[in-house]
C-alpha positions in Angstrom: 1.9 9.3 -13.3 -1.6 8.4 -14.9 -4.4 7.6 -13.6 -4.1 4.0 -15.1 -0.6 3.9 -13.9 -1.5 4.9 -10.0 -4.2 2.3 -10.4 -1.7 -0.6 -11.2 0.3 0.5 -8.7 -2.5 0.4 -6.2 -3.1 -3.0 -7.6 0.6 -4.2 -7.0 0.6 -2.6 -3.7 -2.4 -4.3 -2.0 -0.7 -7.5 -3.6 2.0 -6.5 -1.6 0.0 -6.2 1.6 -2.3 -9.4 1.3 1.0 -11.3 0.9 2.4 -9.7 3.9 5.5 -8.6 1.3 4.7 -4.6 2.1 7.9 -4.5 4.7 9.2 -0.9 4.2 7.3 2.4 2.7 10.6 3.6 1.5 11.7 0.9 -0.5 8.1 1.0 -2.2 8.2 4.5 -3.2 12.0 4.3 -4.4 10.8 1.2 -6.5 7.5 3.3 -7.8 9.5 6.5 -8.3 7.2 8.7 -5.8 7.4 9.9 -2.0 6.4 7.8 0.8 3.4 10.3 1.8 2.1 9.0 -2.2 2.3 5.6 -1.0 0.4 6.7 2.1 -2.2 7.9 0.0 -2.3 5.4 -2.1 -3.2 2.8 1.0 -5.7 5.5 2.3 -7.6 5.3 -1.4 -7.3 1.5 -1.0 -9.6 1.7 2.7 -11.9 4.1 0.7 -12.4 1.3 -1.6 -13.5 -0.7 1.0 -10.4 -3.1 1.8 -9.8 -3.2 5.8 -6.0 -2.6 6.0 -4.4 -1.5 9.1 -0.9 -1.2 10.2 0.6 -3.0 13.4 3.0 -1.1 15.2 4.3 -4.0 16.9 5.6 -5.5 13.6 5.6 -1.9 11.7 3.5 -3.7 8.9 0.6 -3.6 7.1 -2.3 -6.1 7.2 -5.4 -7.2 5.3 -7.7 -7.6 8.0 -9.4 -10.9 7.3 -12.9 -12.0 8.8 
C-alpha cells in the first residue's frame, strides 16, 4: 500500500467513524485487503493527527467525540 493509498483509506475510515458506520474492523480489513492490526494503526494515526476518536465498549463501536 502506498502512502497516498493509505491516506485515502484513512480518509474513508474517518468518514465511517464520523457517520457511525464503522461496525466491524474485520469487514473494513477485508474491504481494504489488509489486517485488523493495520486498521487499528490507521485509527491510531488519525488520533495522532488530532481526531478525538474513542471506542465504546458497550456498543463495540468507534466514535468521534464531539464538543
